[in-house]
Structures are given as structure tokens and as C-alpha cells.
ZADREN-920174 format. One record per residue (C-alpha): x, y, z; residue in one letter. Coordinates in steps of 0.05 Angstrom, whole numbers, plus 5000, padded with zeros to 4 digits. Layout:
<rs>
XYZA ...
</rs>
This chain:
<rs>
583608862481X 577708572442X 573208132483X 569607512457X 563307942458X 566408442411X 567809002461X 574309392461X 577109552529X 583609672567X 586409162617X 592709112659X 597908582643X 595608172703X 588408202679X 590608002608X 594007362630X 588607192682X 583007242631X 586707052567X 582006462556X 575806712591X 573407302550X 579207582510X 579007472435X 585107862412X 589208492419X 586809152391X 592309622369X 590710242328X 594709942270X 596809242250X 603909402269X 602009652337X 597909012349X 604008592330X 608409002377X 603608892435X 603508152419X 611108132418X 611108452488X 606407912514X 610607362482X 616807632517X 613307592584X 611106882569X 618206662554X 621207032613X 616206712660X 617306012631X 610105982606X 612305632542X 613204872537X 620404652552X 620504102500X 616903972433X 613003382462X 609503852511X 607304372459X 601204002433X 598803832504X 599404562524X 595204782465X 589904242468X 589104272544X 589005032545X 594805082594X 593505702637X 598306282645X 599206202720X 606806262713X 606206922676X 601507182730X 606206962785X 612207262750X 608707932742X 606307922814X 613407802838X 616308372797X 617509032835X 612709572813X 618510022793X 620209532737X 613709712701X 613810462713X 613710832647X 616111462682X 621111192733X 626611712741X 632411232731X 629310582705X 623610772658X 620210172625X 622710042555X 627010672555X 634110932560X 635011382620X 641911592596X 638212102553X 635412462615X 640713002620X 639113222549X 631513262553X 631014002569X 635414232512X 633813722458X 627013392469X 621413532419X 614013392414X 611612682420X 609512632347X 616112302327X 614311712372X 608611512326X 611611122269X 606011282220X 607012022230X 614512082237X 616312092162X 623312372157X 623312552231X 621913272212X 614513322195X 607812972201X 605012712136X 600013282142X 605713792150X 605013912225X 612113992250X 614613462299X 616014002351X 608514072359X 607113972433X 600213632429X 601013092483X 599612342478X 596311942533X 601011492571X 597710872541X 598311142470X 605611322481X 607110632509X 604110282449X 607710752400X 614310612437X 613509862429X 612009952355X 618310362346X 622509822381X 619909302331X 618809692266X 623010332270X 625910502202X 633110702186X 634911432179X 637412012220X 634612172289X 632412872308X 637612912363X 644613212364X 649812682372X 655513162387X 651413512440X 649012862473X 651912162475X 655912132411X 654912152336X 652611432330X 646211582369X 643511942308X 644211342262X 637710952266X 637810222243X 631709862215X 627909482269X 628008732269X 621008692237X 621709302193X 623908932131X 620108272133X 613107972139X 611307752209X 606607152212X 602307002273X 597706392281X 591006642307X 587006202354X 580106232384X 582206662443X 588207092461X 590806522505X 590106032448X 593906502401X 599606572451X 600205822461X 600105692386X 606006162375X 610206002437X 615905552415X 618404992461X 625205162490X 629005172555X 633505752532X 628506302545X 633006912553X 632707582588X 626808062589X 628908782572X 625609212625X 629909822614X 636510022581X 640910122643X 638609542687X 640408892652X 645608342652X 646108412576X 651708832546X 648809482518X 651909862461X 655410522469X 654711132425X 661911372416X 663610882360X 659810432312X 658009802350X 657709082330X 651008722335X 650308332400X 647807612401X 640807492428X 640607072490X 633706772478X 626606922455X 624907362515X 630707812496X 628707812423X 621307972433X 622908542482X 629108822449X 630009582455X 630709762381X 630810502398X 633710932453X 627411292477X 625811742535X 618912012550X 617512652589X 611012622630X 605813172633X 599013262664X 593213222615X 586913642618X 583113062651X 588413012706X 591612372679X 599012312661X 601012392589X 607212512547X 608913192517X 616213132498X 620712562475X 627712392453X 628811832402X 635711572383X 639210942360X 637910312401X 640209602404X 643809282345X 643008532340X 647508012308X 644307602252X 638907172282X 639306412281X 633506032249X 631505792318X 629206502335X 625706662270X 620706082269X 615106452232X 619306702174X 616806552103X 622406502052X 622406631978X 627706351932X 631905731945X 638805571972X 643406161979X 638306631945X 632906481997X 630807092037X 625007272083X 618707492049X 618708252050X 612908742043X 612209031973X 608409661952X 607009331885X 604108671909X 598608561959X 599908012010X 594707541981X 598807511917X 604407201959X 600006701996X 603006131957X 609706271991X 606306232059X 603105562042X 609705322013X 612805452082X 607305022112X 607804462061X 615504452060X 616604502135X 623104172152X 624704432221X 621904072280X 620704702321X 618405202269X 611405482272X 608905112211X 611404432233X 607904522300X 601404742268X 601404122224X 600903692287X 594103992306X 588503492300X 584603742239X 583704422271X 583205052229X 587205672247X 588506342212X 595406562192X 595807322201X 601307652160X 603608372174X 608808822142X 610709562137X 611209902069X 616410452069X 619910902020X 626910892049X 626111272115X 618711452106X 613310952126X 607610922076X 602510412099X 601409752136X 600109112099X 596108572134X 592007982113X 589507322142X 589906642108X 586206012129X 589905382146X 587804682165X 592604102179X 592303592123X 590304102070X 597204412061X 598504161990X 591504331966X 592105041995X 599005121964X 596404901896X 590205341901X 594205951922X 599605861869X 594705731813X 590106281836X 595806781834X 597906541765X 590806621738X 590507331765X 597207491733X 594907211665X 588507631668X 592608251684X 597308121625X 591208031579X 588308691603X 594809031584X 594408761513X 587108971508X 588909681531X 594409721479X 589509491425X 584910071443X 590710551446X 593110381376X 586410581347X 584711161393X 591511501383X 593711401310X 599611891313X 602211851385X 608612121412X 612811561442X 613411931508X 605811971514X 604311231506X 604611041580X 599711581601X 595111461542X 595010711551X 593410791625X 586711081604X 584510391581X 588609961630X 583809601677X 589209261718X 588209691780X 580809511780X 582508781769X 587608741826X 583009111875X 577208651859X 580907981859X 582707961932X 575707751955X 574907181903X 581906941922X 580006891995X 573506541978X 577606041938X 582005901999X 576005852045X 572905332000X 579204911999X 579904942075X 572704722081X 574204102038X 571504311970X 574404021906X 580504431888X 579504371813X 572204591816X 573905161863X 579305411816X 574505361757X 569405801794X 574906291813X 577506331742X 570606451714X 569607021763X 576207341742X 574707281668X 567707571675X 570108141719X 575808311671X 570908431615X 566708891659X 572709281682X 575309361610X 568509591585X 568310131639X 575110381618X 572910391545X 566810811562X 571211431557X 572011321481X 568111801436X 561811551402X 564611561332X 567611061283X 574611091314X 571811011384X 567410421364X 573310081329X 577910181389X 572609891434X 571409291390X 578909141381X 580209181456X 574508711474X 576408241418X 583508221442X 581508061514X 576807501491X 582307221446X 587507231501X 583006891551X 580906361501X 587706211470X 590605511474X 596105761520X 591006081568X 589505711633X 583505261626X 580205581687X 579506231648X 576105921588X 568505901586X 565405231602X 562604871542X 555304681542X 553603961528X 551604131456X 558104521443X 562303941469X 558403451424X 559203881362X 566703991374X 567603241385X 563903071321X 568003581282X 574503291308X 572202591286X 
</rs>
């Protein structure tokens, strides 16, 4: 947990809900995905304990009056301690005890539990084999388990189906958050954040304590199962996306850790209704609409216009964005998280925060969309400038070499890396009430000036001879021409001085 004073510390579930508004700012996972998984777990407890508003009319009151989490505290206090035991012999928290008979013969090191390290379920990214027995602390293992339940990728498990429960236990499905962007509205405290995201409903559902003790029908592993319907948000936020079993050990400091694990296929869910995916941001329209997915080629800020479009075009009474619009001129942050993967191998986490204030939806949408378009135009101009330098620097190129040779002068990577901060400054200005047109003009000027600097740095590798000087001049001339063309966005064109405007006006007359 991160306190309002900036300290990071561990707290029990009871302490979390008792102090959610006193001194807790937010959750503190080791990765964005782990933080989301912890948040999902707390949300499931809130729904199971009826800590969410029952009807839409009560949601705003709960947020504005800082409704305490007394029901969550009472629910946790009434639960038997065995329900929260990570190492219970028959009902381990969040796990499938049906794997117990196979632990001695098939369990491996705990590395495969950590989604960032698991890769193809054979090796670490740094080539340490997953059978390595270096233990995890119980707390670290619990967090990693929750992350697997939410974000586990498809692939093959390192467990023998024929020797255990059946062949289908080796077929891992993608977790419910593994292929889309999850959006969470962040408030001033952890309690505020929970209330902002808790949807009003009386159909709360079942909390998934463990695989074998539940009124919900669990899948088998002898045949390919059908996805089961979700019975409510508590079920969804605590769904057991993996069959996992942890083997305890004693660490050097005397505490309990985990030294061996089994990971296999978990729950399969039927397609979720819109009422259970209230944060989803969709791209496309009609039948082509699909949830915004993480992309290795596009940073999240480049898709911010889709997020603001979801806010501006809200048409569901209960969705997150409709509810946020009812806040009385109160700013919040929209935190977006996704997992980048290459098929079965996780590559990196994407996360970014975007400001939001009720009443500024259309301005934010316009600023984000135009800001993204300006960045795209500058990138396209830098490509043309790089090709202009290439044509002079390489007079007799082989066609197969063009891509690598042009990359020498291509400043797009520098441009994209440097544009994120000006883009966020643009959004912050708009949220604060600044003129959108003037803010976009300042943003465009920053991009145009930076593009020239980045191109010049790339051109510095040219030799100091006639050919090098010509290539440099042609590239810079091309960039200037592209940014100043009639078709170029006005925000990228240099502002005219008063004298220049007068002279152009007189000439036109």
C-alpha cells in the first residue's frame, strides 16, 4: 500500500478497508498488472459484502459522502479464517486443491507463477530455467497468483495432462484482462478510488475463495469445456483464471514462503455482457467495434482520443463514464493498463494516466484527437525527410538495403518518445480550463521545433563533404516544406509576426 504520506507498507485486508480513507492513497504492486490484480481482488470483496450502491441514484451519494467500508469489514470479520489461508490443505485461497496429489511428481520452481518471467513456461527471460527452486515470499506468491488469474496468457502449461487431471489442463486460455485495456478511475484516496469504480447493482455474485468450495459449477479437465456464465461482479473480479497450487516452505528468516508450484488451465467464462465490462473502451463502430487492445506499436497516449470518446459518447446509464460525468466539476484520473505479449510470451506492461473533468469531455476529446493527428503528421514528414537524405547519401543503393539505410536518418523513434510529455501537458491545460485552440497551437509548435532538432541529430552522421552537405540540406528543406504546406495542420505552421501578416495581406490585395 502507498500511504497519503508517500510511504509503502503492507496491511491486512481488514486494515485496508478500515483505513481506506484515512491514510491510504493507492495500491502498490510491483508492476501495473499486479496493482490492477490487487484492485480487482478488493473490488470482489466490496461486491460480495454489498459495499457497492444497490441503485444508480445512490452512487453519487456514496462517492460524495465518502461512504465507509463497514460492510466489507464486517463481512471479512465474519469469514472463517480458513477461507483466507493460502496454504490450507484442502481449501487454499485462490487455488485448486485437486492438484495436490500431483505436487510431488510434477511441481516445479515458483518462477512460472510470475507472469513477467514465465515466457513460454520453460525459461526466465534471463535464461534461468523455471525448475529453479529459489523461493518466493508468501506475499509475493499471492500477488503473482492474482496477476495470473487476471492476465495469464494462452499457451501450454508445464504440467502433464495424461499424468494428472486430463489433457485439457495443459491448454491455458488468455485471462479476462490479457487482451484488452483495463481503465480505472483514480480518486484522492484508495477508498475514493473503490467507490468511483463500484457499479450500482443488486446482483453482486459469488466470491471465489477456492476451486473446490463454491456453489458455482467448475469445469472438468477430461474434455474441452464450455465457458460458464458469470453470476455477478464478485464472481468476475475474483474468477480463478488458472488452476494453481502453491507448496509452502520455510524461508531463511523463519517466515513461510513458496518453493514449488503447479499451474494449469482454470475457469473458462462465457462472453461477458456489457453490464459487467463497464470500463471497456471500444474502437470501431457497430459490428466492427471491439475493446481497445494493447499494441506494441502504439503507446497508450496515442489512443487517448478513444478513451475520451468513450466519455463523450457515453450511452449506458451504469457504465463508468456515465457515472463519472455526474460528478460536480471534480477532476479524476483515468488509469489505463494493458499487457503487451508476443503470442504466449509477455513483453511489457503498458500504463498511462489521463486527466478528466466533468463538462470538459468534448474539449478533451478534440484535444486528444487533434494532438494525435499532429503527431502522426510530424512522423510522416520525418519519413519523407529521411528519404530525401537517403537519396543523396546512397546514390546507387540495393533495394534490399533501403530500409536499413533510411533508418539511419529516420527520427521517428526520437519524435514518438519525446511527444508523450507535451501531449500530457496539452491535456492538463485543457482540464484546467485553458483555450483548446491556443493549447493545440503551443503543442504543435513544440512538435515542429523538436522534429527539426531530432532530424538534425540524425543527419550529424553524414560526412563533411559535398554529398553530405547536400543530403543534409535536402532533408531539412523537405521537413520545412512538409510542415509548411497548405495541407499541413495549421498548428504546425510557424506563427506569423504582425509585419509578415501585413505584408502577405498587402500582397494578396
